[in-house]
TORPA-4810 file (N, C-alpha, C, O; in nm, 3 decimals):
<nodes>
NODE_1_-1.340_2.001_-0.755_-1.268_1.896_-0.686_-1.140_1.867_-0.764_-1.145_1.843_-0.885_M
NODE_2_-1.029_1.869_-0.698_-0.901_1.849_-0.765_-0.878_1.701_-0.795_-0.945_1.613_-0.741_S
NODE_3_-0.781_1.676_-0.880_-0.748_1.540_-0.920_-0.701_1.456_-0.801_-0.737_1.339_-0.789_S
NODE_4_-0.621_1.518_-0.715_-0.570_1.446_-0.599_-0.683_1.407_-0.503_-0.684_1.296_-0.450_A
NODE_5_-0.779_1.499_-0.482_-0.888_1.468_-0.391_-0.981_1.362_-0.451_-1.041_1.283_-0.377_S
NODE_6_-0.994_1.359_-0.585_-1.074_1.255_-0.649_-1.010_1.119_-0.629_-1.078_1.020_-0.602_K
NODE_7_-0.878_1.115_-0.642_-0.807_0.989_-0.622_-0.822_0.939_-0.478_-0.843_0.820_-0.454_K
NODE_8_-0.812_1.031_-0.384_-0.829_0.994_-0.244_-0.970_0.944_-0.219_-0.990_0.845_-0.149_V
NODE_9_-1.067_1.012_-0.278_-1.208_0.973_-0.262_-1.231_0.833_-0.321_-1.297_0.750_-0.259_M
NODE_10_-1.178_0.808_-0.440_-1.194_0.677_-0.503_-1.127_0.567_-0.420_-1.181_0.458_-0.405_L
NODE_11_-1.009_0.598_-0.368_-0.938_0.500_-0.286_-1.017_0.467_-0.159_-1.024_0.351_-0.119_R
NODE_12_-1.075_0.569_-0.097_-1.156_0.546_0.023_-1.281_0.466_-0.009_-1.321_0.378_0.069_L
NODE_13_-1.344_0.494_-0.122_-1.463_0.419_-0.161_-1.429_0.273_-0.189_-1.504_0.183_-0.150_M
NODE_14_-1.317_0.249_-0.255_-1.274_0.112_-0.283_-1.244_0.038_-0.154_-1.280_-0.079_-0.139_A
NODE_15_-1.179_0.104_-0.061_-1.147_0.041_0.067_-1.275_0.010_0.146_-1.284_-0.094_0.211_E
NODE_16_-1.371_0.099_0.139_-1.499_0.074_0.207_-1.570_-0.046_0.145_-1.624_-0.130_0.217_E
NODE_17_-1.568_-0.055_0.012_-1.626_-0.169_-0.058_-1.557_-0.299_-0.015_-1.623_-0.398_0.014_F
NODE_18_-1.423_-0.296_-0.013_-1.347_-0.414_0.027_-1.378_-0.453_0.171_-1.388_-0.572_0.203_N
NODE_19_-1.392_-0.354_0.258_-1.421_-0.382_0.398_-1.558_-0.449_0.414_-1.574_-0.539_0.495_E
NODE_20_-1.657_-0.404_0.335_-1.789_-0.466_0.339_-1.781_-0.612_0.294_-1.841_-0.700_0.356_E
NODE_21_-1.708_-0.637_0.187_-1.691_-0.774_0.138_-1.620_-0.860_0.242_-1.658_-0.975_0.265_K
NODE_22_-1.517_-0.804_0.303_-1.441_-0.876_0.405_-1.528_-0.909_0.526_-1.522_-1.019_0.579_R
NODE_23_-1.610_-0.812_0.568_-1.700_-0.834_0.681_-1.802_-0.944_0.649_-1.832_-1.029_0.733_D
NODE_24_-1.853_-0.941_0.527_-1.948_-1.045_0.487_-1.881_-1.182_0.486_-1.939_-1.281_0.530_E
NODE_25_-1.758_-1.188_0.436_-1.681_-1.313_0.434_-1.660_-1.365_0.576_-1.678_-1.484_0.602_F
NODE_26_-1.620_-1.276_0.666_-1.594_-1.317_0.803_-1.722_-1.356_0.877_-1.719_-1.441_0.966_E
NODE_27_-1.836_-1.295_0.841_-1.962_-1.329_0.907_-2.009_-1.469_0.869_-2.090_-1.529_0.941_S
NODE_28_-1.961_-1.522_0.758_-1.998_-1.657_0.716_-1.925_-1.765_0.795_-1.965_-1.881_0.793_L
NODE_29_-1.819_-1.727_0.865_-1.739_-1.823_0.940_-1.775_-1.826_1.087_-1.860_-1.751_1.134_G
NODE_30_-1.706_-1.917_1.158_-1.730_-1.931_1.302_-1.608_-1.893_1.385_-1.603_-1.919_1.505_D
NODE_31_-1.511_-1.832_1.320_-1.393_-1.785_1.393_-1.278_-1.883_1.393_-1.166_-1.845_1.430_G
NODE_32_-1.301_-2.006_1.353_-1.194_-2.106_1.348_-1.142_-2.120_1.206_-1.103_-2.023_1.142_G
NODE_33_-1.144_-2.244_1.159_-1.102_-2.269_1.022_-1.208_-2.214_0.926_-1.321_-2.186_0.964_Q
NODE_34_-1.167_-2.200_0.800_-1.259_-2.149_0.700_-1.371_-2.250_0.676_-1.346_-2.371_0.671_Y
NODE_35_-1.493_-2.201_0.662_-1.608_-2.288_0.640_-1.636_-2.304_0.490_-1.578_-2.232_0.408_T
NODE_36_-1.723_-2.398_0.456_-1.761_-2.417_0.316_-1.830_-2.294_0.260_-1.812_-2.261_0.143_D
NODE_37_-1.909_-2.225_0.343_-1.975_-2.102_0.298_-1.872_-1.996_0.262_-1.887_-1.924_0.163_N
NODE_38_-1.767_-1.985_0.343_-1.661_-1.888_0.313_-1.590_-1.924_0.184_-1.558_-1.836_0.103_Q
NODE_39_-1.565_-2.053_0.165_-1.497_-2.096_0.042_-1.583_-2.064_-0.081_-1.532_-2.014_-0.181_R
NODE_40_-1.712_-2.093_-0.073_-1.797_-2.066_-0.189_-1.807_-1.915_-0.216_-1.812_-1.873_-0.331_S
NODE_41_-1.808_-1.835_-0.109_-1.808_-1.689_-0.125_-1.678_-1.644_-0.193_-1.680_-1.558_-0.281_Y
NODE_42_-1.567_-1.702_-0.150_-1.438_-1.669_-0.211_-1.436_-1.710_-0.358_-1.381_-1.638_-0.441_A
NODE_43_-1.495_-1.825_-0.391_-1.498_-1.870_-0.531_-1.581_-1.775_-0.616_-1.545_-1.749_-0.731_F
NODE_44_-1.690_-1.721_-0.561_-1.770_-1.623_-0.635_-1.687_-1.498_-0.664_-1.690_-1.445_-0.775_E
NODE_45_-1.614_-1.452_-0.562_-1.530_-1.333_-0.582_-1.417_-1.361_-0.681_-1.383_-1.275_-0.762_L
NODE_46_-1.360_-1.481_-0.673_-1.253_-1.517_-0.766_-1.307_-1.516_-0.909_-1.238_-1.470_-1.000_I
NODE_47_-1.428_-1.565_-0.927_-1.487_-1.567_-1.060_-1.509_-1.426_-1.113_-1.493_-1.401_-1.232_D
NODE_48_-1.546_-1.334_-1.025_-1.571_-1.195_-1.065_-1.442_-1.116_-1.085_-1.427_-1.044_-1.183_Q
NODE_49_-1.349_-1.131_-0.990_-1.235_-1.040_-0.984_-1.099_-1.104_-1.005_-1.002_-1.033_-1.032_S
NODE_50_-1.089_-1.234_-0.993_-0.961_-1.301_-1.003_-0.901_-1.330_-0.865_-0.949_-1.279_-0.764_G
NODE_51_-0.797_-1.411_-0.865_-0.737_-1.456_-0.739_-0.666_-1.343_-0.667_-0.683_-1.327_-0.546_V
NODE_52_-0.588_-1.266_-0.738_-0.510_-1.160_-0.671_-0.598_-1.052_-0.610_-0.572_-1.006_-0.499_R
NODE_53_-0.702_-1.012_-0.682_-0.793_-0.911_-0.628_-0.869_-0.966_-0.508_-0.890_-0.895_-0.410_A
NODE_54_-0.910_-1.092_-0.514_-0.979_-1.155_-0.401_-0.887_-1.162_-0.280_-0.931_-1.145_-0.167_T
NODE_55_-0.760_-1.187_-0.304_-0.662_-1.187_-0.195_-0.658_-1.052_-0.126_-0.658_-1.044_-0.003_T
NODE_56_-0.656_-0.945_-0.205_-0.653_-0.810_-0.146_-0.782_-0.778_-0.074_-0.781_-0.716_0.033_R
NODE_57_-0.895_-0.819_-0.132_-1.025_-0.786_-0.073_-1.046_-0.859_0.059_-1.080_-0.799_0.160_I
NODE_58_-1.024_-0.992_0.057_-1.055_-1.074_0.175_-0.939_-1.086_0.274_-0.957_-1.130_0.387_L
NODE_59_-0.820_-1.047_0.229_-0.699_-1.062_0.311_-0.677_-1.208_0.352_-0.645_-1.239_0.466_R
NODE_60_-0.695_-1.294_0.253_-0.666_-1.437_0.267_-0.542_-1.461_0.182_-0.533_-1.408_0.072_V
NODE_61_-0.446_-1.540_0.230_-0.325_-1.564_0.150_-0.358_-1.619_0.011_-0.446_-1.704_-0.004_P
NODE_62_-0.286_-1.571_-0.087_-0.308_-1.612_-0.225_-0.288_-1.762_-0.241_-0.363_-1.828_-0.314_R
NODE_63_-0.189_-1.816_-0.174_-0.161_-1.960_-0.182_-0.280_-2.041_-0.132_-0.311_-2.147_-0.186_R
NODE_64_-0.347_-1.991_-0.030_-0.465_-2.060_0.023_-0.574_-2.063_-0.083_-0.634_-2.168_-0.107_T
NODE_65_-0.601_-1.949_-0.147_-0.703_-1.945_-0.251_-0.667_-2.034_-0.368_-0.753_-2.102_-0.423_L
NODE_66_-0.540_-2.035_-0.407_-0.497_-2.120_-0.517_-0.511_-2.268_-0.479_-0.549_-2.350_-0.563_Q
NODE_67_-0.480_-2.301_-0.356_-0.493_-2.439_-0.309_-0.640_-2.482_-0.311_-0.671_-2.594_-0.353_R
NODE_68_-0.730_-2.394_-0.267_-0.873_-2.424_-0.270_-0.919_-2.447_-0.414_-0.993_-2.542_-0.441_W
NODE_69_-0.877_-2.361_-0.503_-0.918_-2.374_-0.643_-0.872_-2.508_-0.701_-0.947_-2.574_-0.773_C
NODE_70_-0.751_-2.545_-0.670_-0.698_-2.673_-0.719_-0.773_-2.790_-0.656_-0.809_-2.886_-0.725_K
NODE_71_-0.797_-2.782_-0.526_-0.861_-2.890_-0.452_-1.006_-2.911_-0.496_-1.051_-3.025_-0.508_L
NODE_72_-1.080_-2.802_-0.520_-1.221_-2.811_-0.555_-1.246_-2.803_-0.705_-1.361_-2.798_-0.749_Y
NODE_73_-1.139_-2.801_-0.783_-1.152_-2.803_-0.929_-1.213_-2.677_-0.988_-1.284_-2.684_-1.088_G
NODE_74_-1.187_-2.563_-0.926_-1.239_-2.436_-0.975_-1.142_-2.382_-1.080_-1.025_-2.360_-1.052_V
NODE_75_-1.193_-2.362_-1.201_-1.110_-2.309_-1.309_-1.104_-2.157_-1.296_-1.206_-2.091_-1.285_F
NODE_76_-0.983_-2.104_-1.297_-0.962_-1.959_-1.288_-0.903_-1.912_-1.419_-0.798_-1.960_-1.462_V
NODE_77_-0.972_-1.817_-1.483_-0.922_-1.762_-1.608_-0.791_-1.688_-1.581_-0.770_-1.634_-1.472_K
NODE_78_-0.706_-1.687_-1.679_-0.577_-1.620_-1.666_-0.592_-1.471_-1.639_-0.514_-1.413_-1.564_R
NODE_79_-0.692_-1.410_-1.701_-0.719_-1.268_-1.677_-0.869_-1.242_-1.693_-0.938_-1.320_-1.759_C
NODE_80_-0.919_-1.135_-1.634_-1.062_-1.104_-1.645_-1.105_-1.081_-1.790_-1.022_-1.048_-1.875_P
NODE_81_-1.233_-1.098_-1.818_-1.282_-1.090_-1.956_-1.262_-0.953_-2.019_-1.244_-0.944_-2.140_S
NODE_82_-1.264_-0.845_-1.940_-1.250_-0.712_-1.997_-1.111_-0.687_-2.053_-1.093_-0.598_-2.136_W
NODE_83_-1.012_-0.765_-2.011_-0.874_-0.743_-2.055_-0.860_-0.767_-2.206_-0.783_-0.698_-2.273_V
NODE_84_-0.934_-0.864_-2.259_-0.920_-0.897_-2.400_-0.965_-0.781_-2.489_-0.899_-0.749_-2.587_Y
NODE_85_-1.076_-0.719_-2.454_-1.122_-0.602_-2.530_-1.027_-0.485_-2.518_-1.000_-0.416_-2.616_G
NODE_86_-0.975_-0.464_-2.398_-0.879_-0.356_-2.375_-0.753_-0.378_-2.457_-0.701_-0.285_-2.518_W
NODE_87_-0.705_-0.503_-2.460_-0.582_-0.533_-2.535_-0.604_-0.512_-2.684_-0.514_-0.464_-2.753_A
NODE_88_-0.721_-0.548_-2.734_-0.750_-0.529_-2.876_-0.752_-0.379_-2.912_-0.696_-0.339_-3.014_E
NODE_89_-0.817_-0.298_-2.827_-0.818_-0.153_-2.852_-0.677_-0.096_-2.848_-0.641_-0.012_-2.930_R
NODE_90_-0.597_-0.142_-2.753_-0.459_-0.095_-2.740_-0.378_-0.133_-2.865_-0.301_-0.052_-2.916_R
NODE_91_-0.397_-0.254_-2.912_-0.326_-0.299_-3.031_-0.362_-0.213_-3.152_-0.275_-0.176_-3.231_R
NODE_92_-0.491_-0.182_-3.167_-0.534_-0.098_-3.279_-0.474_0.042_-3.271_-0.432_0.097_-3.372_K
NODE_93_-0.471_0.099_-3.151_-0.411_0.232_-3.134_-0.263_0.230_-3.169_-0.213_0.320_-3.236_K
NODE_94_-0.194_0.127_-3.121_-0.050_0.118_-3.152_-0.026_0.104_-3.302_0.065_0.166_-3.357_R
NODE_95_-0.109_0.022_-3.366_-0.095_0.004_-3.511_-0.120_0.136_-3.583_-0.048_0.171_-3.676_E
NODE_96_-0.221_0.211_-3.539_-0.250_0.342_-3.599_-0.129_0.435_-3.587_-0.087_0.497_-3.685_F
NODE_97_-0.072_0.444_-3.467_0.040_0.536_-3.446_0.167_0.484_-3.512_0.253_0.564_-3.551_W
NODE_98_0.181_0.352_-3.524_0.298_0.297_-3.591_0.295_0.334_-3.740_0.398_0.368_-3.798_R
NODE_99_0.175_0.329_-3.800_0.161_0.367_-3.941_0.193_0.515_-3.961_0.239_0.554_-4.068_R
NODE_100_0.169_0.597_-3.858_0.199_0.740_-3.865_0.347_0.767_-3.842_0.394_0.879_-3.863_K
NODE_101_0.422_0.662_-3.799_0.566_0.677_-3.782_0.613_0.703_-3.640_0.728_0.742_-3.620_G
NODE_102_0.527_0.684_-3.541_0.566_0.713_-3.404_0.625_0.593_-3.330_0.691_0.610_-3.228_Y
NODE_103_0.602_0.472_-3.378_0.657_0.353_-3.310_0.748_0.279_-3.402_0.804_0.176_-3.364_F
</nodes>
């Protein structure tokens, strides 16, 4: 399997995952305004993935999600927890290569 076909496959799998989440979100509503069940589902996704990713998954405007978070007092971390470990590893690699004279 070539690199390009792997990327296409991963993109299709991600889109399918997002579509399932979106369908579940829409099934919680009644077709009108957003319900409390939809909001709580969105808050769960925000907690897992962040506001921007939830916006892409559910196709709900980012401003709406931010407004809900502010209104209901939901604290949103600046970045997901995995970013801190990634940044630390990146910093160590840069320091290693800087000592070798590359940066």
